PDB file of N, H, CA, C and O in Angstrom:
ATOM      1  N   UNK A   1       0.686  -0.944  -0.372  1.00  0.00           N
ATOM      2  CA  UNK A   1      -0.272  -0.366  -0.041  1.00  0.00           C
ATOM      3  C   UNK A   1       0.802   1.389   0.328  1.00  0.00           C
ATOM      4  O   UNK A   1       0.327   2.364  -0.254  1.00  0.00           O
ATOM      5  N   UNK A   2       1.808   1.609   1.015  1.00  0.00           N
ATOM      6  H   UNK A   2       2.193   0.817   1.488  1.00  0.00           H
ATOM      7  CA  UNK A   2       2.813   2.312   0.880  1.00  0.00           C
ATOM      8  C   UNK A   2       3.873   2.802  -0.020  1.00  0.00           C
ATOM      9  O   UNK A   2       4.517   3.850  -0.014  1.00  0.00           O
ATOM     10  N   UNK A   3       3.890   1.519  -0.985  1.00  0.00           N
ATOM     11  H   UNK A   3       3.366   0.667  -0.990  1.00  0.00           H
ATOM     12  CA  UNK A   3       4.636   1.353  -2.527  1.00  0.00           C
ATOM     13  C   UNK A   3       4.125   2.206  -3.390  1.00  0.00           C
ATOM     14  O   UNK A   3       4.914   2.666  -4.215  1.00  0.00           O
ATOM     15  N   UNK A   4       2.596   2.679  -3.451  1.00  0.00           N
ATOM     16  H   UNK A   4       1.955   2.304  -2.781  1.00  0.00           H
ATOM     17  CA  UNK A   4       2.078   2.962  -4.487  1.00  0.00           C
ATOM     18  C   UNK A   4       1.786   4.676  -4.313  1.00  0.00           C
ATOM     19  O   UNK A   4       1.304   5.512  -5.077  1.00  0.00           O
ATOM     20  N   UNK A   5       2.367   4.749  -2.822  1.00  0.00           N
ATOM     21  H   UNK A   5       2.758   4.070  -2.201  1.00  0.00           H
ATOM     22  CA  UNK A   5       2.417   6.465  -2.855  1.00  0.00           C
ATOM     23  C   UNK A   5       3.588   6.887  -2.781  1.00  0.00           C
ATOM     24  O   UNK A   5       3.752   8.089  -2.572  1.00  0.00           O
ATOM     25  N   UNK A   6       4.910   5.865  -2.958  1.00  0.00           N
ATOM     26  H   UNK A   6       4.776   4.888  -3.128  1.00  0.00           H
ATOM     27  CA  UNK A   6       5.761   6.359  -3.195  1.00  0.00           C
ATOM     28  C   UNK A   6       6.270   6.213  -4.604  1.00  0.00           C
ATOM     29  O   UNK A   6       7.220   6.957  -4.848  1.00  0.00           O
ATOM     30  N   UNK A   7       5.980   5.647  -5.326  1.00  0.00           N
ATOM     31  H   UNK A   7       5.208   5.042  -5.128  1.00  0.00           H
ATOM     32  CA  UNK A   7       5.782   5.807  -6.851  1.00  0.00           C
ATOM     33  C   UNK A   7       5.221   6.929  -7.450  1.00  0.00           C
ATOM     34  O   UNK A   7       5.667   7.489  -8.451  1.00  0.00           O
ATOM     35  N   UNK A   8       3.860   7.366  -6.579  1.00  0.00           N
ATOM     36  H   UNK A   8       3.497   6.910  -5.766  1.00  0.00           H
ATOM     37  CA  UNK A   8       3.266   8.700  -7.076  1.00  0.00           C
ATOM     38  C   UNK A   8       4.245   9.850  -6.760  1.00  0.00           C
ATOM     39  O   UNK A   8       4.543  10.742  -7.555  1.00  0.00           O
ATOM     40  N   UNK A   9       4.773   9.699  -5.324  1.00  0.00           N
ATOM     41  H   UNK A   9       4.531   8.975  -4.678  1.00  0.00           H
ATOM     42  CA  UNK A   9       5.463  10.730  -5.047  1.00  0.00           C
ATOM     43  C   UNK A   9       6.921  10.875  -6.241  1.00  0.00           C
ATOM     44  O   UNK A   9       7.295  11.921  -6.771  1.00  0.00           O
ATOM     45  N   UNK A  10       7.389   9.812  -6.378  1.00  0.00           N
ATOM     46  H   UNK A  10       7.085   8.962  -5.947  1.00  0.00           H
ATOM     47  CA  UNK A  10       8.700   9.679  -7.380  1.00  0.00           C
ATOM     48  C   UNK A  10       8.674  10.028  -8.616  1.00  0.00           C
ATOM     49  O   UNK A  10       9.622  10.497  -9.246  1.00  0.00           O
ATOM     50  N   UNK A  11       7.112   9.721  -9.188  1.00  0.00           N
ATOM     51  H   UNK A  11       6.341   9.340  -8.677  1.00  0.00           H
ATOM     52  CA  UNK A  11       6.788   9.895 -10.890  1.00  0.00           C
ATOM     53  C   UNK A  11       6.381  11.292 -10.744  1.00  0.00           C
ATOM     54  O   UNK A  11       6.444  11.947 -11.785  1.00  0.00           O
ATOM     55  N   UNK A  12       5.897  12.024  -9.481  1.00  0.00           N
ATOM     56  H   UNK A  12       5.847  11.492  -8.636  1.00  0.00           H
ATOM     57  CA  UNK A  12       5.590  13.898  -9.465  1.00  0.00           C
ATOM     58  C   UNK A  12       6.254  14.426  -9.653  1.00  0.00           C
ATOM     59  O   UNK A  12       6.166  15.343 -10.469  1.00  0.00           O
ATOM     60  N   UNK A  13       7.923  13.960  -8.601  1.00  0.00           N
ATOM     61  H   UNK A  13       7.994  13.214  -7.938  1.00  0.00           H
ATOM     62  CA  UNK A  13       8.954  14.923  -8.757  1.00  0.00           C
ATOM     63  C   UNK A  13       9.543  14.766  -9.716  1.00  0.00           C
ATOM     64  O   UNK A  13      10.248  15.754  -9.923  1.00  0.00           O
ATOM     65  N   UNK A  14       9.691  13.711 -10.771  1.00  0.00           N
ATOM     66  H   UNK A  14       9.118  12.908 -10.603  1.00  0.00           H
ATOM     67  CA  UNK A  14      10.224  13.708 -12.068  1.00  0.00           C
ATOM     68  C   UNK A  14       9.472  14.780 -13.039  1.00  0.00           C
ATOM     69  O   UNK A  14       9.978  15.724 -13.645  1.00  0.00           O
ATOM     70  N   UNK A  15       8.076  14.341 -13.007  1.00  0.00           N
ATOM     71  H   UNK A  15       7.665  13.574 -12.515  1.00  0.00           H
ATOM     72  CA  UNK A  15       7.780  15.397 -13.744  1.00  0.00           C
ATOM     73  C   UNK A  15       7.794  16.912 -13.442  1.00  0.00           C
ATOM     74  O   UNK A  15       7.787  17.863 -14.224  1.00  0.00           O
ATOM     75  N   UNK A  16       7.817  16.877 -12.119  1.00  0.00           N
ATOM     76  H   UNK A  16       7.823  16.104 -11.483  1.00  0.00           H
ATOM     77  CA  UNK A  16       7.809  18.133 -11.806  1.00  0.00           C
ATOM     78  C   UNK A  16       9.745  19.078 -12.276  1.00  0.00           C
ATOM     79  O   UNK A  16      10.076  20.193 -12.677  1.00  0.00           O
ATOM     80  N   UNK A  17      10.345  18.036 -11.972  1.00  0.00           N
ATOM     81  H   UNK A  17      10.076  17.129 -11.646  1.00  0.00           H
ATOM     82  CA  UNK A  17      11.645  18.287 -12.456  1.00  0.00           C
ATOM     83  C   UNK A  17      11.760  18.701 -13.843  1.00  0.00           C
ATOM     84  O   UNK A  17      12.308  19.701 -14.307  1.00  0.00           O
ATOM     85  N   UNK A  18      11.159  17.773 -14.409  1.00  0.00           N
ATOM     86  H   UNK A  18      10.714  16.961 -14.032  1.00  0.00           H
ATOM     87  CA  UNK A  18      11.210  17.591 -15.926  1.00  0.00           C
ATOM     88  C   UNK A  18      10.621  19.114 -16.948  1.00  0.00           C
ATOM     89  O   UNK A  18      11.321  19.603 -17.835  1.00  0.00           O
ATOM     90  N   UNK A  19       9.143  19.683 -16.540  1.00  0.00           N
ATOM     91  H   UNK A  19       8.574  19.286 -15.820  1.00  0.00           H
ATOM     92  CA  UNK A  19       8.583  20.371 -16.813  1.00  0.00           C
ATOM     93  C   UNK A  19       9.462  21.978 -16.315  1.00  0.00           C
ATOM     94  O   UNK A  19       9.378  22.963 -17.049  1.00  0.00           O
ATOM     95  N   UNK A  20      10.184  22.009 -15.132  1.00  0.00           N
ATOM     96  H   UNK A  20      10.253  21.209 -14.536  1.00  0.00           H
ATOM     97  CA  UNK A  20      11.118  23.133 -14.637  1.00  0.00           C
ATOM     98  C   UNK A  20      12.276  23.137 -15.464  1.00  0.00           C
ATOM     99  O   UNK A  20      12.868  24.206 -15.614  1.00  0.00           O
ATOM    100  N   UNK A  21      12.722  22.023 -16.068  1.00  0.00           N
ATOM    101  H   UNK A  21      12.240  21.155 -15.946  1.00  0.00           H
ATOM    102  CA  UNK A  21      13.874  22.104 -16.867  1.00  0.00           C
ATOM    103  C   UNK A  21      13.278  22.837 -18.255  1.00  0.00           C
ATOM    104  O   UNK A  21      13.601  23.902 -18.781  1.00  0.00           O
ATOM    105  N   UNK A  22      12.572  22.130 -18.524  1.00  0.00           N
ATOM    106  H   UNK A  22      12.309  21.265 -18.097  1.00  0.00           H
ATOM    107  CA  UNK A  22      11.915  22.895 -20.119  1.00  0.00           C
ATOM    108  C   UNK A  22      10.989  23.855 -19.877  1.00  0.00           C
ATOM    109  O   UNK A  22      10.620  24.262 -20.979  1.00  0.00           O
ATOM    110  N   UNK A  23      10.448  24.402 -19.050  1.00  0.00           N
ATOM    111  H   UNK A  23      10.747  24.071 -18.155  1.00  0.00           H
ATOM    112  CA  UNK A  23       9.399  25.893 -18.920  1.00  0.00           C
ATOM    113  C   UNK A  23       9.880  26.580 -18.191  1.00  0.00           C
ATOM    114  O   UNK A  23       9.708  27.718 -18.629  1.00  0.00           O
ATOM    115  N   UNK A  24      10.492  26.616 -17.155  1.00  0.00           N
ATOM    116  H   UNK A  24      10.631  25.692 -16.799  1.00  0.00           H
ATOM    117  CA  UNK A  24      11.189  27.085 -16.363  1.00  0.00           C
ATOM    118  C   UNK A  24      10.145  27.412 -15.344  1.00  0.00           C
ATOM    119  O   UNK A  24       9.284  26.539 -15.232  1.00  0.00           O
ATOM    120  N   UNK A  25       9.974  28.783 -14.334  1.00  0.00           N
ATOM    121  H   UNK A  25      10.674  29.492 -14.424  1.00  0.00           H
ATOM    122  CA  UNK A  25       8.760  28.875 -13.514  1.00  0.00           C
ATOM    123  C   UNK A  25       7.539  29.136 -14.285  1.00  0.00           C
ATOM    124  O   UNK A  25       6.599  29.506 -13.581  1.00  0.00           O
ATOM    125  N   UNK A  26       7.332  29.057 -15.372  1.00  0.00           N
ATOM    126  H   UNK A  26       8.095  28.757 -15.944  1.00  0.00           H
ATOM    127  CA  UNK A  26       6.262  28.785 -16.139  1.00  0.00           C
ATOM    128  C   UNK A  26       5.361  27.247 -15.875  1.00  0.00           C
ATOM    129  O   UNK A  26       4.214  26.910 -16.167  1.00  0.00           O
ATOM    130  N   UNK A  27       6.458  26.568 -15.206  1.00  0.00           N
ATOM    131  H   UNK A  27       7.390  26.841 -14.968  1.00  0.00           H
ATOM    132  CA  UNK A  27       5.631  24.920 -15.172  1.00  0.00           C
ATOM    133  C   UNK A  27       5.077  25.501 -13.748  1.00  0.00           C
ATOM    134  O   UNK A  27       4.051  24.831 -13.630  1.00  0.00           O
ATOM    135  N   UNK A  28       5.133  26.274 -12.690  1.00  0.00           N
ATOM    136  H   UNK A  28       5.966  26.818 -12.786  1.00  0.00           H
ATOM    137  CA  UNK A  28       4.421  26.614 -11.731  1.00  0.00           C
ATOM    138  C   UNK A  28       2.973  26.886 -11.926  1.00  0.00           C
ATOM    139  O   UNK A  28       2.208  26.395 -11.097  1.00  0.00           O
ATOM    140  N   UNK A  29       2.467  27.618 -12.928  1.00  0.00           N
ATOM    141  H   UNK A  29       3.089  28.017 -13.602  1.00  0.00           H
ATOM    142  CA  UNK A  29       1.162  28.174 -13.823  1.00  0.00           C
ATOM    143  C   UNK A  29       0.005  26.926 -12.932  1.00  0.00           C
ATOM    144  O   UNK A  29      -0.753  27.122 -11.982  1.00  0.00           O
ATOM    145  N   UNK A  30       0.301  25.612 -13.751  1.00  0.00           N
ATOM    146  H   UNK A  30       0.916  25.453 -14.523  1.00  0.00           H
ATOM    147  CA  UNK A  30      -0.938  24.874 -13.666  1.00  0.00           C
ATOM    148  C   UNK A  30      -0.713  24.025 -12.075  1.00  0.00           C
ATOM    149  O   UNK A  30      -1.664  23.336 -11.706  1.00  0.00           O
ATOM    150  N   UNK A  31      -0.016  24.062 -11.570  1.00  0.00           N
ATOM    151  H   UNK A  31       0.756  24.622 -11.869  1.00  0.00           H
ATOM    152  CA  UNK A  31      -0.255  23.652 -10.239  1.00  0.00           C
ATOM    153  C   UNK A  31      -1.083  24.550  -9.244  1.00  0.00           C
ATOM    154  O   UNK A  31      -2.047  24.214  -8.555  1.00  0.00           O
ATOM    155  N   UNK A  32      -0.552  25.604  -9.329  1.00  0.00           N
ATOM    156  H   UNK A  32       0.231  25.877  -9.888  1.00  0.00           H
ATOM    157  CA  UNK A  32      -0.871  26.825  -8.587  1.00  0.00           C
ATOM    158  C   UNK A  32      -2.393  27.440  -9.034  1.00  0.00           C
ATOM    159  O   UNK A  32      -3.125  27.939  -8.180  1.00  0.00           O
ATOM    160  N   UNK A  33      -2.819  27.344 -10.567  1.00  0.00           N
ATOM    161  H   UNK A  33      -2.224  26.938 -11.260  1.00  0.00           H
ATOM    162  CA  UNK A  33      -4.299  27.487 -10.767  1.00  0.00           C
ATOM    163  C   UNK A  33      -5.294  26.119 -10.289  1.00  0.00           C
ATOM    164  O   UNK A  33      -6.509  26.166 -10.095  1.00  0.00           O
ATOM    165  N   UNK A  34      -4.334  24.817 -10.155  1.00  0.00           N
ATOM    166  H   UNK A  34      -3.347  24.780 -10.312  1.00  0.00           H
ATOM    167  CA  UNK A  34      -5.703  24.001  -9.442  1.00  0.00           C
ATOM    168  C   UNK A  34      -5.378  24.328  -8.080  1.00  0.00           C
ATOM    169  O   UNK A  34      -6.458  24.224  -7.499  1.00  0.00           O
ATOM    170  N   UNK A  35      -4.555  24.646  -7.284  1.00  0.00           N
ATOM    171  H   UNK A  35      -3.677  24.731  -7.756  1.00  0.00           H
ATOM    172  CA  UNK A  35      -4.575  24.945  -6.074  1.00  0.00           C
ATOM    173  C   UNK A  35      -5.890  26.070  -5.944  1.00  0.00           C
ATOM    174  O   UNK A  35      -6.856  25.832  -5.218  1.00  0.00           O
ATOM    175  N   UNK A  36      -5.771  27.261  -6.722  1.00  0.00           N
ATOM    176  H   UNK A  36      -4.987  27.454  -7.311  1.00  0.00           H
ATOM    177  CA  UNK A  36      -6.612  28.185  -6.412  1.00  0.00           C
ATOM    178  C   UNK A  36      -8.193  27.561  -7.460  1.00  0.00           C
ATOM    179  O   UNK A  36      -9.158  28.212  -7.861  1.00  0.00           O
ATOM    180  N   UNK A  37      -7.992  26.658  -7.555  1.00  0.00           N
ATOM    181  H   UNK A  37      -7.209  26.129  -7.229  1.00  0.00           H
ATOM    182  CA  UNK A  37      -9.594  25.967  -7.983  1.00  0.00           C
ATOM    183  C   UNK A  37      -9.905  25.420  -6.814  1.00  0.00           C
ATOM    184  O   UNK A  37     -11.108  25.564  -6.593  1.00  0.00           O
ATOM    185  N   UNK A  38      -9.282  24.793  -5.877  1.00  0.00           N
ATOM    186  H   UNK A  38      -8.305  24.676  -6.057  1.00  0.00           H
ATOM    187  CA  UNK A  38      -9.616  23.869  -5.250  1.00  0.00           C
ATOM    188  C   UNK A  38      -9.867  24.323  -4.173  1.00  0.00           C
ATOM    189  O   UNK A  38     -10.651  23.699  -3.459  1.00  0.00           O
ATOM    190  N   UNK A  39      -9.230  25.673  -3.661  1.00  0.00           N
ATOM    191  H   UNK A  39      -8.593  26.180  -4.241  1.00  0.00           H
ATOM    192  CA  UNK A  39      -9.648  25.936  -1.968  1.00  0.00           C
ATOM    193  C   UNK A  39     -11.305  26.469  -2.214  1.00  0.00           C
ATOM    194  O   UNK A  39     -11.982  26.164  -1.232  1.00  0.00           O
ATOM    195  N   UNK A  40     -12.047  27.136  -3.212  1.00  0.00           N
ATOM    196  H   UNK A  40     -11.497  27.383  -4.010  1.00  0.00           H
ATOM    197  CA  UNK A  40     -13.020  27.191  -2.782  1.00  0.00           C
ATOM    198  C   UNK A  40     -13.876  25.797  -2.593  1.00  0.00           C
ATOM    199  O   UNK A  40     -14.534  25.726  -1.555  1.00  0.00           O
ATOM    200  N   UNK A  41     -13.931  24.539  -3.619  1.00  0.00           N
ATOM    201  H   UNK A  41     -13.396  24.597  -4.462  1.00  0.00           H
ATOM    202  CA  UNK A  41     -14.416  23.526  -3.566  1.00  0.00           C
ATOM    203  C   UNK A  41     -14.156  22.649  -2.226  1.00  0.00           C
ATOM    204  O   UNK A  41     -14.790  21.608  -2.051  1.00  0.00           O
ATOM    205  N   UNK A  42     -12.985  23.211  -1.080  1.00  0.00           N
ATOM    206  H   UNK A  42     -12.470  24.056  -1.222  1.00  0.00           H
ATOM    207  CA  UNK A  42     -12.896  22.513   0.179  1.00  0.00           C
ATOM    208  C   UNK A  42     -13.685  23.274   1.114  1.00  0.00           C
ATOM    209  O   UNK A  42     -14.462  22.771   1.925  1.00  0.00           O
ATOM    210  N   UNK A  43     -13.483  24.379   0.987  1.00  0.00           N
ATOM    211  H   UNK A  43     -12.852  24.788   0.328  1.00  0.00           H
ATOM    212  CA  UNK A  43     -14.679  25.294   1.786  1.00  0.00           C
ATOM    213  C   UNK A  43     -16.069  24.931   1.615  1.00  0.00           C
ATOM    214  O   UNK A  43     -16.674  24.841   2.684  1.00  0.00           O
ATOM    215  N   UNK A  44     -16.675  24.723   0.682  1.00  0.00           N
ATOM    216  H   UNK A  44     -16.184  24.796  -0.186  1.00  0.00           H
ATOM    217  CA  UNK A  44     -18.207  24.694   0.284  1.00  0.00           C
ATOM    218  C   UNK A  44     -18.408  23.108   0.832  1.00  0.00           C
ATOM    219  O   UNK A  44     -19.546  22.638   0.813  1.00  0.00           O
ATOM    220  N   UNK A  45     -17.311  22.319   1.304  1.00  0.00           N
ATOM    221  H   UNK A  45     -16.386  22.701   1.319  1.00  0.00           H
ATOM    222  CA  UNK A  45     -17.517  21.002   1.845  1.00  0.00           C
ATOM    223  C   UNK A  45     -17.898  20.998   2.893  1.00  0.00           C
ATOM    224  O   UNK A  45     -18.805  20.242   3.241  1.00  0.00           O
ATOM    225  N   UNK A  46     -17.121  22.122   3.962  1.00  0.00           N
ATOM    226  H   UNK A  46     -16.384  22.736   3.679  1.00  0.00           H
ATOM    227  CA  UNK A  46     -17.116  22.091   5.390  1.00  0.00           C
ATOM    228  C   UNK A  46     -18.159  21.992   5.941  1.00  0.00           C
ATOM    229  O   UNK A  46     -18.208  21.961   7.171  1.00  0.00           O
TER     230      UNK A  46
END
């Protein structure tokens, strides 16, 4: 069960590093946009 979580983190870190090398700081646009979208969703469920 833990192995799949570790694999997910490793794949995510690899993808993030690859995008950072290719696009620079523009690679942060998608995660920030998703976080801004998720904040109101979390507040409506509470």
